[in-house]
N, C-alpha and C positions, 0 to 999 in steps of 0.2 A: 331578164337574168335565167342563167343555166341551174337547174334546179341538180342537186348534187342524186345520182342513178342509183343510188345505195339506199336514199333513204326520199319515202313518198309519203310517209304519214308520222308522225311525233304526236307521241302522247306528252302532256304536260304535266307531270309532278307534284301541283302545286293549285294556287289557289290565286286571288287580289290581285293585285300591281304588277307582280312580276309574272302571271301567267298571262295581262295582257299584254306585254310588253313582248310577250314570247311570240304569240298571236299575231301581233303584227308583223315579225318578222317573216315568220312561218308565210302569211299568206304574200308577203311582197315577194318570197321565194318561190311562190308555187307549190309550197309543199302544204298537203292538209294535216290539221288540227284535231288533234285531240282532249276534250275536257273533262277533267272529273272532278266531281264534287260530293260537298258531304248534304245531309236533309238543309243545314243552315244556309247553302251558298247555292240553293237550288235552282236558284233564279238570279245570279251575281252574272255581271257586265263580261266575264271571259266565259261562262257554259253559253252565255247566247251567242259570242261573237264566234267559238268553236266549230267545223265542220262536223265535230260528233261530239256526245258527250256522256259520260257513265256514271253515274252514281256509284260512290266508295262504301256507303252509310251513315252513321247518325252522326250528329253533329262533333261531339268529342275529336279531337284530332286522333288520337289511340286508338280510335275506332273506324276510320276514313284515312285522312292523308298522310297517316302513319302507318296503314295497315297495307305488307307489302305485298298479301298476297293478293287482297284485291286489285291495286296497281296493278300485278303480274295479270291476272285476271281482266283486266280492262283493255291490256295490251293485246292480248289473244283474242277477246271477242272483237277487236275493230281492226284488227290487223297493221298494229303499228309498230315498224320496224325498230325505234329508235326511243331516249323517253329524255327529256328534260327537266331536271330536278330543281330548277332555279337556284332559290338559297332557302336557306331552312328547312323545317321537315327532315325529309331523305337525303340531301343535298352532300351530305359528309357522313352517308350510314355507309361503311363498306361491305355488311352483308347483305346491302338493295345493291349497290353496285356487282358486286361478283351473282347474286341470283340473277340478273339482267343478262351477264356473260355466261352463266352457265342452261340460260331460257335461250340464247340465241339473239335478246334485245342489245339492242345498241347503249350504251349510258354516254348521254352528251356532257360530257366532263373531264376531270381527270382518271387516271387509272385509279383501281385497288389500291393497288401498292401506294401511287401516291397519296392516297387517303389517310392511309395504315402510317405513312411515314410523317405526315404532319398532324395526324389527327388529334395526338396527344402531346399535351405541351411539353413535356417536359423529353420525349424525343426526339421533338421537333428543336428544343434547343440546344439538344447533342448534334444533331443535322448540321446547324448552325455554329454550333462550335467548330467542328472538323471543316466547315467550307471558311472557318475564317471570317466567320461574319460577330461583330460584337456582341457581346450580351453584359447583359448587367448583374452585377453579384447576387448571386441566388441558390438554391439547395435541387440538390434530385430531389425524389419521393421521400414526405416522409412519415412516418407511421405512427407518432405519438404527440402528445402537445407534448411533454417534457424536452423531445430530439427538436420541434419546432424552437420553444425557447432559446434551447441552447445554440442551434443556428442562428436566430435572431442576432444573441450575441454578438456573434465577429463577422452577419451584414452590418448590422447598425441598423436603429429604428431612424424614420418610421420603414414597414415592411410590408409589403401586398402580400396577403395565404390566398391560394389560386388552387380550383379545379384542374386539375390535368385533361379534363375532359370538356367538351362543350363551349359553349362562347356566349355572344350577347350580352353578356356583363353579367351571368349569371356563375354562381359560384367564385366568387372575389371578396374582398373584403380587406379594407385597410386596418392595419396595425397600428399604433403610434408608440405603442409600450408595452410591455410584458403582461400586464392586467388585460387590455384589448386582445392581443392575441388569444392568452390561456381563456378570456371568453368568449373567442369568436371561434376558434378551432373546430370542436364538435358541431357547431352549427352550419359551417362550412362541408363539412363532412358530409352533413346529412340533405343539407341542399344538392350538393352534388351526387350522391348516391340518387335522389328521387328524380331530379331533373335528367340525368347522363346516366344512370344505370352505373357508376365509377365514383365512389369516393375519395380515391386519391388526392393528395393536395402536396403542391410545393410552396416555398418561400421565394419571393425576387424581392430587390431593393426598391423603394417608392422614390421617385422623382418629384418633388413637389411641386415644383413647375415646370410641367412636361406638356409636349404637345406630342398629338397624334399623328405620324404621316405613316402612309401606304404608298406600298410600289405595285404597280398593274403589270404580273406577268403573264406571256403564254409562250408556252412549246409544246415542241412538237413529237416529243417522247423518243426521240430519237439523239436526243443533247444541243439541237436548240434552243434557245430559250432568247426573248428580247424584252425590255421593259420599254411601257409605252406609260410614262411619266409618274410621277407622283402625285398624292392626293393629302391634303390636311383635313384631316377629320375630328380637330382637339376640341370641337364646340360638342360638349355632350353632355346629355345630363341623364345622372345615373349608370355610366357606364355604357349609355344607350345615344348614338351618332343623332344630333338633331340637323347640325351644317356641313356641308362638304365643300371644299375646292380644289382645284387644280389651274395652274401648277400652285406647290404651298408656297408661302410670301415668306420674305425673307431668309429665304435660305442661298448660301453663296453657292455658289458654281461648283466648286469644289466638293461641299456636302452633297449639294445635287448628285452630283456624277458618282462619288463614292457612294450612296443610295439605291442608286439603279446599279450599280456592278456587284453591293453585296447582295441583292436580292439576283439576279441574273446568276452572281453563285449559286447560289441557295438552289433554284430551280435546276442548276446544271447539275448537282451531285446528286439529284435526285430522280433524272429524266423526265422533268415536271410534262403533262400531256394538258392541255388546254389551258385554258383561264383558271387566273390562282391569282391570289393578294398576300404578300410580303408586308405584315406590317411590324413600325417599330418604333420606339418611346424614342423623341427627341427632346435631347437638353439643348435648349437656346444659350443657356450662359456659359456649357461648355462648349456650345459647337459639335457638341455629338450626338450618335446615335445608338441604340440599343437594339435587337431582336427583340419583339415580340412574341407575334406567331404568323402561322400560314394558314390564311381562309381558303380551302383547296375546291371552291365554288366559285362562282359569277356573284361578286359582292353587288352588296345595294348600290352603292354609289356610285357605280358602272357609266350611268349617263355624261358623268362630266368629263371621262375619258374619253369618249366616242365625241365626243362634241368637239373638243380641242384637236381630235386626232383623228377626224372624220371618219372614224368607223366603225363597225357594228358586232360585236365583241361575241352577240347573242350567234350571228352568221355564220362567224366564224369561228366556235365552238361547234354546231351543225356541220360543217363541213369538214372540218378535223374530224369529227366523230366517222363521217362518212367514207373517210383515207383520202380526204384530199389533201396536198401541200398548200398551206394558207400563207407559209413565211416568208417563202421566196420573195424576194424583192420587196419586204417589207422589213427587211432586219434594221433600218433605220426610217425611221417615223419623227420628221418635224410637227411638236404643237403648235398651234397657231392659236393663242389667246388666251382666253382665260375662260371657266364656266364654274359656274355655283349652283347645290343641288341643295335644297330645302323640304324637308320632310314634314308635311301635314299628317297629324294624328287626331286621332277622336280620343281626346282626352281634355280634361281639365286643369288648367291650370290655376285656379285657383284653391284649387282642392288637390293639392299635393300630385299632379297630374295624374289623377287618378283618370282612368280608362273611361270611357262615356259608350253609349248605346242608343239606338233607337231608328226612327224612319228620316231622312232627309229631308225636307221638303222645298230644298232650294241649293243647286250645287251652280258656282260658275266659276269659272279658269277663263283667263284671256286668251286671245286668239292669237296665233302667232308665236306661241311659249311651247316650248317642248314640255308637255306634260303627262308623266306617265303615272297613273290612276287606275281605281278599277270603280269609282262611285259615279253618280248620276242623282239627277232629281228622283225623287221616287227608291231609294237604291236604302235596302234594311239594314244596317250596321248590327252587327251582333256581339256577344260580348264572349263570344269562343274563343277569337285568334288575335295576332298579333293587330293593335290600332291602327295601324300605317294607314291612309286612305288615298296618298298621292304623295309624287314628288316635283317639285318646281323645277325645271333646271333652265336655265339662261346663260348664255354665251356673248364673250363681245372682245373687241380685242385689246382690250387691258381688263386691269381687275376691277377699278374705278369705275370704267362701263359697264362691267358686270354686276357689280353690286348697286348703279342705276338701275338696271333692267331689273333685277332679281324688286327692288325696292316698289317698282312701276307693278311689276307682275302679281306680287301679293295684295297690291294695294287694289287690283282689280279681280280678286278673286276672293268668292262668298262662300260659307255653307251653313245652312238652315237647318233648325233640328234637332241637330245634338250640338254638343259643346266641344271645338276643336283650339290649335294650338296657333291657329293664324295670327290672333293680335300677336303673341307671345313670338312669332316668326318676325311680324313688322319691329316690332320692338329691337329685337336682337338686331337686324340687318341694318337700322338706322343708327344705331349704337357707335360710339365711339370705339369702343371696345371690341366689337368685328371689326367696323374700318381701317383701325392703325394693324392688323396683322396680331397684334402680339395678343396672342388666344395661349389658351393651355387647356388641359382636361379640365381642370376644377373651376374654370372660370365662371361657368352658368349657376355654380352654383352659390354664388354673389353678388349673380347678376338682378338687380334692382327691377322687377314686373309685378303692378299690381293692376290687375283688370280690373273694367268699370261693367259687373254683373250686380244681378240681385238674384235670392233663393226665394221661392214659392214654398213656405213650409205648409201652409193647410188652405188651399184654394176654395174659394167660395164662389157662390154661384152666379155673382155680379163680378167676380175677378178681373182684372183685364191689366196689361201693361203700354203706358203710352210715353211717349218722347214729351219732352215739353214744348208748350207752342213756340213755333218759330223753329223748332230745330227738326226738321225732315217732317212732321207733324204724326201721323198715327203709327206706332211701330207696331204694334200686338193689342188685339182686341179677342178676348175669350176666355176658358175655362183652363189654365196651365196644369199643367201634371204637376202632382206634389213632388216635390224635389230635386227639381228641374232649374238649372241655373241659366239663365238668357243675356246675353248683352244691351243693355238697356240706359238709359238716363233718368228715368223716373219710374217710380212705380204709382198704383191707384188703387184701395182697397176697393173702391167702385169707380162707375164711369163719371160720375159727377164731384167729387171730391178731390182733384189730384195732390199731390203730396212729393216734391220733389225729392229724392231717394238717392243714393249712391252705396252700394253693395252694403244691402240693409236686410235682414230678415224680417217677413211679414206676413200676418194673417190676412 
């Protein structure tokens, strides 16, 4: 494979699974890779995989991965001609993209103008309106709680109070009536200010049974923009996506075509460059969609698009940044089959999905299945960053076959040492809710899932955990850590006095 002449070394300004995923493409392209790391990630997989690695600073992201001066210094130290920001952290930071441009370092992604145009949701809504993209009834920026109450009366409850900056479900609050809107206004502003440095908010009508459908776009910065299908990301927990798939089930050909056309029109209006995602709220009752936002970066769920279109979006981004024409001959690509992605998180489903941390004593993923992850046996998962450990991606000729493939892949996956959401994912993929395709962004709120767990409250010198006789025998023997939850079928205060227990605390 020919390597771009102007890019011989790329620094990945990120960590975890996306850093591993980018490094894999760089190695395949024959391009040298530079990893950056905080003290907490010194021995993580991407750091060990990369050709070079540079320390940014202490564990807190503000002192390491978000330190623009440290990232630029790492580029100069290693001679990296380009930076891929992945997602999160600096990926949609206009000042960072402009700083790299000033330093003569290529930013692998959209232009600073693209990021600025779509970075604030209220300006993105204006661009969408001017491009003829359908919008939910809503407002511009709102200054006071009194203004919000007046606007909500015109829109009609329920409404979503949203921060104009940021993403990831932060700075959003559903308000069912005037009382809840009044109670939420100040707190959403504070959250937005603390998270994004921008306290400005606006209102949007809330669709009670809505689906989250998004279109992957790619542009050359000269007016050419293509759509690479759509993804359904409706299965979310607290506005965080859990399972994504393409194509979106249950859409008519007419709706699908209109979705793609709207996304392309919006991209063209901004002379969009590189990879991006136009997100929509879809109302299945009306078969109508409404603009939500644009993510000016590589999306976490991009692998499902790659699976059905047979492309490598990271490679496209790199070649685009190097000045190559990647769209000629690809204006019309035909998807094949269906693909699904499940996100594996370090979290405790039994405890409000609180993040978990600790040493992974055993990590197993199936062979022959794409797994984008950064963990392996011996990895120390710290509490400093996003809890995502891996993404399990499957594809097949039909959605039904893809679901079976995902069920099989998850059944062969195991992570020991800390709690994860693996059992939760297995329950979702085998449920009638998922298989029917009749999903909504609120569906998981009422999804019935009760894990078989016990908690060690106060371990003693002879404490042990043990499965019942005839059921795989010994599960664990030792002195467990206080407060750790573990999957088990029985618990024994001592090795000789077995007492079957399910989801009980013991001393």
